[in-house]
N, C-alpha and C positions, 0 to 999 in steps of 0.2 A: 701197627704199623697200617692195616688193611684196613682201620677205620680212617683212616686220617688220608688214602687215597681217595676211599669214595665223597669225603670231604669236599675234594680238590675235583673230582669229576661232579658233582654238583654244582659248584660254584662256576665253573665254564659252562655248563649248561646253561644255568641262568642266565648267566651274561650274551648267551649264543641267543635265546628267545627273545631277550630285551633288544638286543640288534633288529634283531629278521622284522620285529613287531613295529621298532622306528622306521624301518627300511619301507614297511608297507604303508605304514600311514603317511610317510611322504612320497610316495608315489601316487598315493589316493590322491593328496592334498593338489599335487602337482597335476593331474588330469583332471581334477576341476577346475585348477585355476585355467588351464589351457581350454577348456571350453568353456569357462566365463567368458576368457578375452575372444572367444572364436564369435560367441553371438554376439560379445558388444560392438566386434569390427564389423559384423554384418556379411560374415563369411560363411555361415550354413544355412543348406538347403531346409533343415529338418521342420522350419515352421511354416514353409509353404507344404510342402509332403504331410504336416499334420491336419495342416484347412482343408487339403485336397480329401485326405480320404476321413475327417473326420465329419463334414458336411454331408447329409444325409437329407435327399430329395423322394419323395412319393407323389404318387400322382392317382390320383381315383377318375375312372371314365365314368360317362355318362351310358344309357344303354346300348349305344351305338358300339361299345368296346373297342380293344386296342387294336384290332384290326379290323377298323370300319372304312378304310382306305378314304378316309377322310381328317376330320381335323382331331381327332381322337389319337390317331394313328402318327400324326405329324406331331402333334406335342410328344408323343413315346420317342417319336426318333429323335427328337430334340434331347432329351434326356438323355437318352440312350449315346447319343453322340456324344455330352456333356462328361457324363459316367466315361466311357471309353479313353478319352483326353487326360481324366484323370486317375485311371489306373483301377477303376471301379468296377463292378459286374453286378446283373441284377440279383438282388435281395443282399446287396452286400454293399451298399453306398445309395443305391439307387432302385426303385420298384414301383407296381401300380397294383389296383387293386380293381377288378372288373366288377361294376355294378350289372346286374342283370335287371334291377329295377328302380324304383325311387325312393324305397324304404331300405337298399342296401348304399345311399350315400353317406350318411352320418355313421354306421358303425364302421366304415371304410375308413372314414377321417379321422376317426377317435382311435383306431387302430395304430393309424401311423403316429397320432401324438403320442399314445401309449409305448408307443416303441422309440419314442423320443427322436424324430425326423424332425429336421429344421425348418423346412419347407414342403406344403402340403398345397396342391396342384389339385383344384377342380376344373372339369375342362367339361363347358359349356353350360348355356346359362341357366339350364335344369338343373345347376347345383347350386344357384345363388342362394337361395334361405338355407341351406346348411353350410357351406361356407362361411357365410355372416354368421350362423347361430355357432358357429367353434372359433372362428375370431374372436367373439365376444367373450364365449368360454375360457378357450386356451389363450393367454395373454402370452405366453412365454413361449407359442409357439408362431410364425412365420406362414402365411397363407397367400397363395395367388389365385385368380379366377381366371379363366379363358373365355371371351368373348361375352362379357358382363362387369358390374359393378357393384363392388361391396362397400363397407365406409367401416370402417376400421383403419386405426393405426399399425396393425400387423399384420395388413392386407396388404395387396397389391391388385390392381384392375388391368387385365391386358386385354383391350380392343385392337380391331382392325378399321382400317376406311375400305370396306367391302365393296362398297359404291363403287370406288373409283377405279377395281380390277374390272366389278360387272360391267360397268360403264365401257369400259375396253372390249369386252368379249361380244358387249350387245352392239359395238362397230363391225367385231367381223362376222357375226352372224349376219347380221344388215348387207353384207359384201359377198356373204356366200348363201345365201338364200335364192334360188332359183323360183320359186312360188311365192315370195312376200306374206310368206307366214312362218313367224318364227315360235315357238313355245317358252315358257318358266313354268317350271315344276318345283315347287316350293315345298319344305318341310309340316314344319308346326307357323302355322299364320300369326307371326309376331314381328315387334318392333324391327328385332335384328334380320330376320327374311325380308322385311319388308325395306331393308338397304338393298339386298340383291337384285329384289324385284325394279322397284325404282331406278337404279342405277343401268342396269340392265336396257330395259325399256328405253330411257334414254340415249342410251349410246345407239341403239338400233333407230328410233326416231331422229335422231341425230344424222344419219345416213339418209334415211326415207322417211319422212312423216306417214307416208301412205302405208308401210308395211304392217300387219295386223301382229299383234303379240296376244298371245292365248296364255294366260295366266290360271294355273290350277293349283289348289294345295289340297295336298296329302294327308295334313294332320300327323302326320308321324315320319321320324327321323329311322325309323329300323323295320319299315314294311314295303320291303322289295316286289311285294306283290301288285301293292297298289301304286307304287310308279310303275311298274308294268304296265297297270292296267290304263292307267292315265296316258302315256306315253303311244301305246294302242292308240287310242281313239285321239290322239293330236295327231300321228301321223296319217293315220286313214283319213283325216280331215283337211291333208294336204300342208302341214308342217312340216318343212322338211330339217330344219335346225331344233334343238331342244338344250335350253340351259337349265341344268338342275342346280338347287340349290338344299338337298335334302338328306345329308349323311346316307346311309345306307340304302332308305329309301331309293336315293338314285339307282344302284346297281341295277333295279327292274327296268329303269329306264335303257340304261345299257344294253342290256340283254334284249328286251325289247329292237331297240335298233341292228346290234348283231343278227336277230332273226331274221329279221328283213332284209337286211345285207345279205347274209347268207341264200335266202329266196332267188332273191333279185341283185344280183352281183352288180347290175348299171344303173343301178337308183341311188340318187345322191341325199344318204340320208345322215345325220351329223347329232351329236352331243357334245356338248360344252361341259367338260367336269368342272368342279370347287375344291377347295381348300387346297389338294396336293394336286401335281399332274397325273391327270388319270389315263395317261396315253396305252397302257398298259389293258386298262381294263376295254378299251376298243376295238381291241386288236381280234380279228376274225378271220382266218385264214390268211391270205394275201394282203387281204383289204383291213384298215381301220377304222373305226366310224368317229373316233374323239377328233372335233375341228380342233380346237384348245383346251385349256382349263384356265380357270382364276384360281392359283395360287396364293394361298396367306402363308404367310412365311412362321407358321404358331412355332415350328421349331427353331428359327431365330430369335422369336420373342421370348420364349421358355428358356432358352438358354442365357440369353440376357439377364433375365431377372435372376438365375439362378447363380450367375459370376456375380454377380453384388453383391446378394446375400452373401457370398461367400467370401468375401472380398469386404465384408462388412458393412457395405453401403446398400443395405436393403431398402428399396423405395418403400417405405410406409406411407400407406393411407393414400397413394399414388394411381391415377388413372394413367395410364401409358395408352398411346395409339400410335397405329403405328401403320401407312399409308407408305404411297409411292414414294416419296420421299426419304421416308426410311428403309427402304429395300424390305417392306414389309409385304406387298402384294407387288407381284408380277404376272403377264400374259405367259402361259407353256405355248413353244413354237416348236413343240417335239415332231408334230407332224408335219412335216416339210413340204408334202405333197399338198395336201390341202390347205396350209396357211401361206399361202403363197406370197412373193416379195411385194406382190402389190398392198396385199391387205396388211403383212407386217410395215409397212413404210407408213400406211391408214393408220395403223394403232398408234404407231411412234407419234406420227404429229399431233393426234389427239390427246395422248399423255405428255406430251411439251405444253400443250394449251392448258390443260390439268394442271401441273408444276408449275405453271407463270403465272396462273389465279386468274387467265382468261376464261376457262370454263368453271363453272361454281356444279358440282354434280349432287342431284337432287339423293335427299336420304329416305324423303319420306314421300306414301301418293301427294301429299299437296302439294310440295316442293317440285314435285314429279309434274303435277298439271299446269304448273305456275310455268316451269320451263318447258314444257311442250306448246305453250300458248304463248311462248316467246319466239318460238321456231319459225 
């Protein structure tokens, strides 16, 4: 009798386990079918979130560093803004590698490649050689360079029409000077910086061909002491407005202008910033020596390329150029006291002429000479 009861209990237990297993399998199948149906109908957001989370962007600076108050910093701000928009954090979706010298470029680039970053930026024309080498060597990684051009199907080149913006701040400088002597301080004498010089001089001469433009190069983007020395000599010679295109070297130009302003508060002394709006760099007590800045929207450009890559539309092998028409260049008007309505209005008039094709801004010294001869 006891054995018969155990046998009955065993049969009931087996049937119960079988029914539970069938129920679980049915629930799993139903859940999979529901998920499949949701994906097919396009009602899920998991794909978008996954793309945003999975896409990784690395940036390699030049020697100026990520806080150079210039184009490295602007590029990094653009990458950070993109990361924050997509719920990412530094080191978890985007990051930068500091280069203290040229020898650091390639190791920094390859570190991002090794860590499976989708897009690696090289910021500055000094990284051209290493970005080109990396693009040739690592075909499965996308690369982008700022301020120069590389030739590879997995690389994009981001350039700007700096000559256009430089022309417009040249107009502002010519309208502001009272000594009819202005200065240009370049970093490394190169085709890129010659675009700044040529555009600036053309803008000045368009207002008054008799204004003298003192041009000097520091041959460095990271030497504030040299920038300060050049600025000292220029200001001592009667220059009252200096436009710098020299990265961190330009910090020395600002320092000298502020030193003069502190000792001679009534003296009209000005600096024109570059790449970012450098208004804050010119603050000295209740005064500000930043007349304006030629702003390159590096942040906008890097975000544009990142978004294209993230959406599977990376501009393979393309050279992208951002100017006034593309909102990649603008003139800062933050110093409302210095940039009067008359100056702003005149600058806008010249901007319209550039956009309409009435003015072809020179990019080289040869083009500049021809332009000045035509005035």
